[in-house]
N, C-alpha and C positions, 0 to 999 in steps of 0.2 A: 749691256742691256740684255736681259733675259725675257723670254715670253713664256707664259704658262696658259695652257688651254685645258680646262677641266669641264667635265659635264656628267659623266656616268655616275661617279660617286656622289656628287652633289645632288643629282637628279633622283637617285635612289633614296638618299636620306631625306630629301625634300618630299618625296612621295610618301614616305612613312609619316612624316610630320603632317602632311595634308590629309592623311586618312583620319587623323584625330582632330584636325582643326575645325572649328566652327566656320560656317560660310562667312560670317562677318569679319573673321580674322584672316581670310584668304589673301588679302593684300599685304599682310605683314610677312615678309620673306626673310627667313634665317636658314642658313645651311647647317650642316652637322657640326662644324667646328665651333661656332658661337654657342650653339645649344649645349655642346659637351663641356664648355667652360662656364656654363651657368651665368652668362651675362658679363663675365669678367673681361671679355674682349672689347667692351666699350672703351676701355682704357688702352688697348693695344691691338689695333686692327689695321695694319698697313697693307690692306689688300682690298679686293672688291667688296668684302663685307662691310667696309667703312661706309659705303653708300647707304646702308640700312641701319648700321649701329651707331656710328659717330663720324661725321664727315671730317673731323680733324685728323682722323687716322690716316687719311690719304697722304699726308705730308710726313709721316713717320719714317718711311723708307723710300729708297729710290727703286721704283718698280714700274713695269709696264705689263699689266695683266689683261688677258682676254678670257672671259668665262662664258659658257653657254649652259643652258639647262633645258631639259624636257622631262615631263613626268605625266603619266597617265594615272588617274584616280578612278579605279573601276566602280567604287561604291557610289560615286556621284556622276559617273559617265563624264569625267572632267579631264581636260588637257591643260597643262601649264607649260609655257614655253617662254624663253627669254634669254637675255644675255647682258653682259656689261663689259666696259672697257675702262681701265684706270691707268693714268699716265702721270707719274711724278718725276720723270727723267728729262723730258724735252723742254721744260719751262720751270721757272722758279715757283710758280703757283701750280700745285697738283690739281688735277681735274679727273672727273669720272662721269660716265654716262651709263644708265641702265634702263632696260625696258623689260617688263614682264606682262604677259597676257595669260589670263586664266578664263577658260570657258567651261561651264558645267551645266548639265541638264538631267538632274536625277529623276524628276517626275514631270517633265514638260515645262520646266521653269525657263529654260533657254537664257541663262545668265552669263554675262561676260564682264570681265574686269580688266582694266589696264592700270599699270603703275609705271610712270616714267620719271626718272630722277637725274638731275644734273648737280654735281657737287664740285666745290672748290675748297682748297685748303692751303694754308701757308704755315711753314715752320719758322718760328722766330727765335733766334739766338740759342738753340739747343735747350730751351727751357719749356717753351709752350708752343703748341700748334693750335691754330684756329681753323674752323671749317664751317661751311654753309651748304645746305642742300635745298634746292628748289624741287618740289615734286608735284606732279600732276597725277591725280587719281580719278578714275572713271569707272562706274559700275552701272550696268543696265540689265533689266530683266523683261523679256518680252511675254513670257507665259505667266500663268497664275502661280502663286506660291504654294507651299505644301498644305496650307489650310484653305486653298481656293482663291478666288479673285479677291484682291485687296486694294486699298487706296494707293499703295505704293506703286503699282503698275497701271492703275486706271488712268492716270493723267498723261501717260506717254513720255513723261520727263524721266531722265536717268535717276537711278537711286543715289548716285554720288557723282559729282562733277565739280572738282575743286582743285585749287592750287594752294599749297602750303609750304612752309619753310621750317627746316630743322637747323639748329645751330649747335656746335660742339667745341669743346676745348679739351686738350690733353696736356697735363703738366708732367714733365719728365723730371724725376728726382733720382739722380744717380743713373747707373746703367741698367738697373734691373727693376725699377719701380716707377709706375705711371699712375696718375689719377685722372680719370675721365669724367667730364661733366657734359651732359647733352640735354638739350631741350627739344622735345618733339611737339609738333602741332598736328 
């Protein structure tokens, strides 16, 4: 059983991504490796990236990974922090848990976002793996938006407060070819 702790490289890459990300996409977290592969890792992600790309990837390898991240986004006076744990060694069903917190306040907006995910995956007969992610997402804004007061923050209700489910499958064809299918909600 090996352990991997990463943070600096992923946080730097994530910081660059967040500099160009729109505020509405801030809850979508991808690190440098999936971005570099142009989405192809949805069919081969046996690591913590499976929590965000395709939950079936948790069962592809025997791993125990711990990852942390932190990033400061100066253009939005924002801080992003989080971590994840993936275990496919200690039980027949692989599992992963992640938490990401993002707070930013570019012009008095005082916005905060949370993303919590719990994933499970099972590898069936060296042919196909199945995965399921339950995710809780929350976003709130206390101050006015960039265009002034709006109906979004006038009610006092959060901008986003929801639970959703992602499902995925990965078909393994030979030793070098995988096909990934994933449904996001």
